[in-house]
Phi, psi and omega in degrees: 000316180295324178297319179298318180295319179298317179299319180295320180296319179297320179297319179295320179296319179296319179297319179295323178296317179298318178299315180296323178296319178296315178298321181295317180297325183285318188271323188289154178283150173287150178290125180275156178288181180298128181256141177250126183304317182298325179294317181291320177299320179298325180285335177282336187303319180302334179275335180274329187308317180298344182244027187291334180299315177296324180294315180293324177299318178296318180297316180299319179295322180295316182296314180295319180296320179297316179297316179299320180294331179282336180284328186306311179299328178293320176298318180296317180300313181296318181296321182286310184289324184263339183255304183291308185292331181260355178069030181265105182292328180296320179296318178295320179297312180297319178299317180296317180294321178297316178299317179298317179297316180298315182297316180298315180299318179301315184292322176298317181290328176297316177300312181300315183297312182296315182297310183296319182294316182289325176297314178298318180293316181298318180291319180296316181288331173297319178294319179295316180298319176295320180298316179295316180300315180292325178296321178301325180287343179269352181280149177288158180298331180300330177297318183286346179294333182239025178234118174300141181298319181301325179295318180291323177297322178299322180299316185282335185251280187302313185293319177292324176297323179296323177292320182295337178299334176302322180275316183297327183270001181072043183298331179293347174299346177302327176297315177296321179298316180295320177298316180296318181299311180296315181296319181294318179299314180297313182295321179292322178293322178294317182293313179198103187295317183296315180294325179294318180296322176297317181296325184270358186298329184266003183282332179307323178301331178298313180297318180297317181297317180299318180297319181291322184276341188302309183295320180294321178294323178297317178298319181298318181286331173296318180295321179299316180297319181293317181291327176298314180298320180293320179296316179296321179296316181294317179298318179299316181293317183293319180291319180296324181258026185301324181297320179288319179302314181287323182295323182258012174053051179262016183301316182295316179295319179295321179296319178297317180298313180294324179298320178296316178295320179295320178296319179296320178295318178298315181297322179296319177293320179298324178296316179293323178297321178300313182291322177296319181296316177302318182293313182294318180296319180296319179296317180296319181295317182292323178298319179293322179296318179299315180296319178295323179297320179294317180300315179297316184291334179298338176292337180249354185217084183292139177222172179289159180297323179296323178295320178299314180298315181296317179298318179298317179296318179293322180296318176298315179294331181292316183276339175299309178293331176295314177298318180295320178297321179296317179293320179289330175295323176299314177296324179296321178299315178298317181293318180294323176297317178295320180296322177303315184290318181295312182285337171297322174293316181292341177270016177309133181310144185299335181286352176268346184271133183277085180229155181299149175291158181280327182291156181284123182289147177276139179269148178243210182281110182293346180284347179266138178287315182223148179206130170250122184245094177052056184270134173231145183206146175214136177286318177244140180305132178085359179238086184293139176254320174235137182228111173053051182270128174236125185210140179228149177223130178276157178303131180085354182279142178253118183241128178259132176255121180231165178150170180298163177299133180086010182281345177113012185294308181294330177298327177301314179292324178297322178287325177298317180279355182058040168289332172226158176256137178293140178281328179224152179083185185225136174252125183238145172234122183054038175084358183250137177298128182297334180286349177261001180253146174291155181301318181298315180295320182289310191281346173289347177277352186239146166236134187239130172242104184275173177291311178261105183284127178258122177253134181274155172301138184141203182261171176300316181299318180293325178290325177291322177291332174049067175100339177264163173291118186297133174259117188303318181295317181293322179296313180296321179296318180296316180292322181295322182293334178258009176072029184239006185296313181298325181302316184274332177291336180289341179293152183306322181264359182062224180284353176264009176301132182283137179269124177284173182304130180062012178071030184295341179272014176232146178285169180299321180293320180293320178296322179294321178295322176298321178295319177298314179297323177300318180292320177294321179298321178295324178053049180271154182287339181240132180245135175242120176248104182259093182053046188294340180241015185288331186268007179239159182283170185295325180294317179294323179299319180299323179290337182269357184299322178299318179295320179297315181300317180291327185293318185261007178296126178074011182238153168285134185227138171248117184249123171251115185204159175248348184274133184300321184299325180281316186293323184293342178281351183285150174289328182212141179247127180249122184260121177259143177211119179054043174080006180234159175277114181277320181193162177205154182158189176281169180303312183295319181296319182287327177296319180294330181290340179057038180261213183297317180300317179299322178292318177297320178298317182291322184277326187243305189289324184298332181296330182292339181260356181275123181291146180296144180271134181294144178301136176085357182279000000 
């Protein structure tokens, strides 16, 4: 018995491991190739260039501030040696006033530098974020089939924010830091070369340490970005599917899954913290060693008191930019890791981008509203969804697509809208190859009413306008034509009623009416109804028949439906089976043929007309 239990436990552990491996492959980022900071900075420049005036102002302020900080110790040296030791009050007064002026100018320039740099960074990253967001809208739907939503959200939010930290943290101060380092070395050598060499004797370990830690820190920040994306993706999925999680009592399993992801994220952060701590501690230790070396050496190499004060000030200033550079290097690693991910998304292969083909599309019969010419398509290689499909629709014709689940009906509409491109054959609209039309030009010819109506945040009028600036008269006319104007005007806010998330403050029937009005507002020549009444009951559907009749009047319509009442209104019924057209004709013709449609009618549609049986009869 115990052996059986042990075997079962091992099997369960192996199954859990396989599941985790699948989740990891789906959520984790692919390993990026070697990244060059200069290449990534060059790619960021087009977004910064429009705001370069603010950037140059910040750089100028940084340079002047760096020069001012190097002058201060010289003023102090002169004031001490010429004023304090000689008792000259005028020298001390002039020195104090000069120092005060330098400090005041520095602080004003620091304000200008911080403000200008952050404004330039915020505007540049807003442009980058908008560019990434717009790029996502140009991608084909197939790209989103294998991309977790949370990962894409991370690209637009966390990763761009990591890049913006370069500006918010004053990363460009690195130029000022480098100027100070070089200037301090030169000035210390000029003041006293031997003392300067003693002070710098312990600095080589800093360079060696930075070189050793740089690669490890970059890897650590890449891991943080990857784990952040996975955490966001998991959170998005769990919140979106909360009803299923609770219905099937998967809370414990979901918690275990998230705990594993959270631990991985924590470990990645701990790794970066370890390397940062090592770097900061080493710099502080070396600074203390350098100061101690100078104190010891002063016993064998006497200098003036002013020189000692100046050297001490320069030594503090020397290690301040080194420490700052180390911290900014840490931020640079985080920003470069974020930039890698952002530009990795923008480098999505061209075959994933929804853009017109380069070749000249072949024209067909312009007298046809829609045409499929020997079209084949597959979502996954080797798994055909449509095979050699040829279909035509005349202007004003209503065609119903029926067939078992997975037969390819919805794929037909996806190819018409060019959400996907056919691998073989040609899809034409009004005689033109859809691949030769821009998305905007193609899709303005279509109005779509889906099964699951999506309502955007905003008002009822804005949802009916669907992306356009709502015209009150057109909105009311669209609702009036489907007999729903009074229904929405009775609401407290009327057509300005705010839509809650996912339209939860509207019933399924009301959401469907908004979708119908949205299609009328678009006033497109071709209408696609994809199971438009599947999510509502028969009584509500009966109330919507007037809206349906008004909706497809004078339009070419493609109807995907399972309900007999909708299908029988079509001029022609096309039956799909295993990705091919099995038969087509009117309802009566197909019933007489006793083929696949007749069987589907008998198994599914006939039930809709069968009155319910009273209990106990």
